[in-house]
C-alpha positions, 0 to 999 in steps of 0.5 A: 841302367848301370849300378853308377846310375840307380845310385844317383836315382836312389839320391833322386828320390830321397830328396823329392820324396824326402822319405820313401816308402817301402812295399809290405809284407810278402809272406802275411800277403802269400799265406793269406793267398794260399801257400802252405806254412814250411813251403818255399815262397821263391819257387811262385815268383815261376809257378804261382807268378801271377799271383806275387804279381799281384800282390806288388801290384797293390805296393806300387797301387798304395804308392811304395817306392821301393818295391823287394823282391821276393828274395827272401829266402833264396841263398843256397842256405835257405833252398836247402832246405826244399830240396830247390839249392840247385835252382837258386839262379834261377827263381831269384831271376825271376823273382826279380825279373816279375817285379821289375815286369809289374812296375814297368806294366803299371808305369812307376816309377820306384824301384827294384830292392832284390830281397836277401834274407839271414842264412838260417844258420849260425856263423862260425865259430858258434854254428858251422858256416864259415864266412868264406863260406856266407859271403859265396852263397850269397853273391851267388845269389846276388848274381840272378838278382842283378842279372834279374835287372835289381835297381838296388839290393836290400839285406835284411832281418839279420841279427849277426856282425858277421852275417851282415858284414858276408852278405855285403861283401858277396853282394859287392864281389857282384857288384861294388858300385850297387847302392846296398841297404840293411838292416837289422832284426833287435827283437831282444830287449832293443839288442839283435838275438844275438847282442848286437846293440843299434849302436854297433850295428849302424856304425859297423854297416856305415864301415862297410859304405851301405847307402842306408841302414836301420833296424826292420821286423822285431816285436813292433812299433815301440822298439823299432822307435827307439832303435830308429831313434837311438841310430840317429844319435849316434849316427845324425846323417845316416840314411836310416831305415825304421820297416816295423812289423805291425804291432806285436805279435801276438800267437792265435791258433797256433800262428803270428797276429799283428792287430795294427791297424792303416791308422796305427802304421801311419802314427808309426810312419810319421814318428819314425821320420820325426826320429831320423828316418828317412826310409819307412815301410811295413813288415810282418802283418802291413799289407797294400791299405797299411802303405797307402795310410803310411804314402798318405799321411806322409804327404800331409805333414 
């Protein structure tokens, strides 16, 4: 499908449903299925595709309109940590194609969002990652995602303006028309790790011409709601995204535990919509039962 048609399709879904629902956590579910801490989830797109497909099927059946590919760490920057940088194209293409096939097998109208996470490096001049190198790396990842058949690109959990711009420009080098959604993580007292405010973030996102922008991950529901409220006040006409973790993470036996139950996340979905979000979902700690409860709550009110 041509990218311009994907924009129209995404806009049509927004008009039909008013609020679009994303899926929930992939990493949380993969760890429960046996992924070892430190191992690359993207490798499961080939070696354990059945497990990834079953998780994504559960999110489709829970009512998600937008499904993210299992490619959050699929850039060469992140894959290099595992010696997999030469398989970047393959892992991203399989991640996209497998999800597309899963959605089609369920006769669903959900869209495939190609997930691009942060590089894991610090941009120059504070760090070693040069801007042009970042653009090229994100473009390479996007190439595999688009070849695999994604309907849109989802860029998330970023903390710096420079990296966000590099990611968007990398996508546009491959396809200048495909819809792009960008999210930053506001996990440091209402700012990103690099000190970016919600107001400055949404202004930059809109300047870059993205379809929608907002926040994901972060430090819990209350902070995400404040982020969306501030973004909406700064840009009332923007399509905003709120994708919160299932509560504030707590350490238990060295692992992050998220205690918000489906009812709490359902309340979050309603509150996020009331504050201006048009796309709502779950991040770390959320499961299909959370997404199902959120969708039911959005339909009731």
